[in-house]
C-alpha positions in Angstrom: 0.0 0.1 -0.2 0.9 3.6 -0.4 -0.5 6.9 -0.9 1.2 9.9 -3.1 -0.2 13.6 -2.5 0.0 15.9 -5.1 -1.2 19.6 -4.8 -2.4 21.4 -8.3 -4.3 24.7 -7.6 -6.9 24.4 -5.4 -6.8 20.6 -5.5 -5.1 18.1 -3.0 -4.7 14.6 -4.9 -4.6 11.6 -3.0 -3.4 8.6 -5.4 -3.8 5.3 -3.5 -2.1 2.3 -4.4 -3.0 -1.3 -3.4 -5.1 -2.7 -0.9 -7.0 -0.5 1.9 -8.1 -2.7 4.8 -7.7 -2.3 8.7 -3.9 -3.0 8.4 -3.4 -0.3 5.8 -6.0 2.5 6.3 -4.2 4.3 9.5 -1.1 5.4 7.3 -3.1 6.5 4.5 -5.2 8.3 6.8 -2.4 9.7 8.3 -0.7 10.8 5.0 -3.7 12.1 3.5 -4.7 14.3 7.3 -1.0 15.7 7.3 -1.6 17.1 3.7 -5.1 18.6 4.5 -3.6 20.2 7.7 -0.9 21.8 5.3 -2.6 23.1 2.7 -4.4 26.0 4.0 -5.3 27.3 0.3 -6.8 24.0 -1.1 -10.5 23.6 -1.2 -11.0 19.8 -2.3 -9.7 16.7 -1.5 -9.6 14.2 -4.2 -8.7 10.6 -3.3 -8.1 8.3 -6.3 -8.9 5.2 -6.5 -7.6 3.9 -9.8 -4.9 1.7 -8.2 -6.9 0.2 -5.2 -6.7 -3.4 -5.7 -8.9 -4.3 -2.6 -10.9 -2.5 -0.4 -13.0 -3.8 2.6 -15.3 -1.7 5.3 -12.3 0.0 5.9 -12.1 2.2 2.7 -15.7 3.6 3.4 -14.4 4.5 7.1 -11.3 6.0 5.4 -13.4 8.1 3.1 -15.8 9.0 5.8 -13.3 10.0 8.1 -11.5 12.1 5.3 -15.0 14.0 4.9 -15.3 14.7 8.8 -11.7 15.7 8.9 -11.7 18.0 5.3 -14.8 19.8 6.3 -13.4 21.0 9.7 -10.9 22.4 7.7 -13.6 24.4 5.0 -12.9 21.6 1.9 -14.8 19.4 0.0 -14.4 15.8 -0.9 -14.6 13.8 -4.3 -13.7 10.0 -5.3 -12.5 9.0 -8.5 -11.6 6.0 -10.4 -13.8 3.5 -8.3 -14.0 0.3 -9.9 -17.7 -1.5 -10.4 -17.5 -2.9 -7.0 -16.2 -0.3 -5.1 -18.6 2.1 -6.5 -21.6 0.1 -5.6 -19.9 -0.4 -1.9 -19.9 3.6 -1.7 -23.4 4.0 -3.0 -24.6 1.4 -0.7 -22.8 3.2 2.3 -24.4 6.5 1.6 -20.7 8.1 0.9 -22.4 9.8 -2.6 -24.6 11.9 -0.2 -21.6 13.7 1.6 -19.1 13.4 -1.4 -19.0 13.1 -4.9 -18.0 9.9 -6.1 -16.7 8.7 -9.6 -16.3 5.2 -11.7 -13.4 4.4 -13.8 -13.7 6.7 -16.8 -16.4 9.0 -15.6 -15.5 13.0 -16.3 -14.2 14.4 -13.1 
């Protein structure tokens, strides 16, 4: 598992690679939260799931927690490049009520 942070204009991009489970989620969370807390000018956090190979409920928890933290800092959140399985998981969990979610290949 790894996460790469990139900043561009008013966006913070978190490119997540590998598995998201209870073993890897804390490290991902910490990396993203560090980026959020040091990017005062950013208005949007984009979580890119293009290279996520597996996700369990920890992935939903990761997104929910980043949403809560980002909103305390006045930022919005978007989840991009979800495969069909993870897109359905995010839909069933209600994530799309709090964040924009996009399947792989959809316009962002």
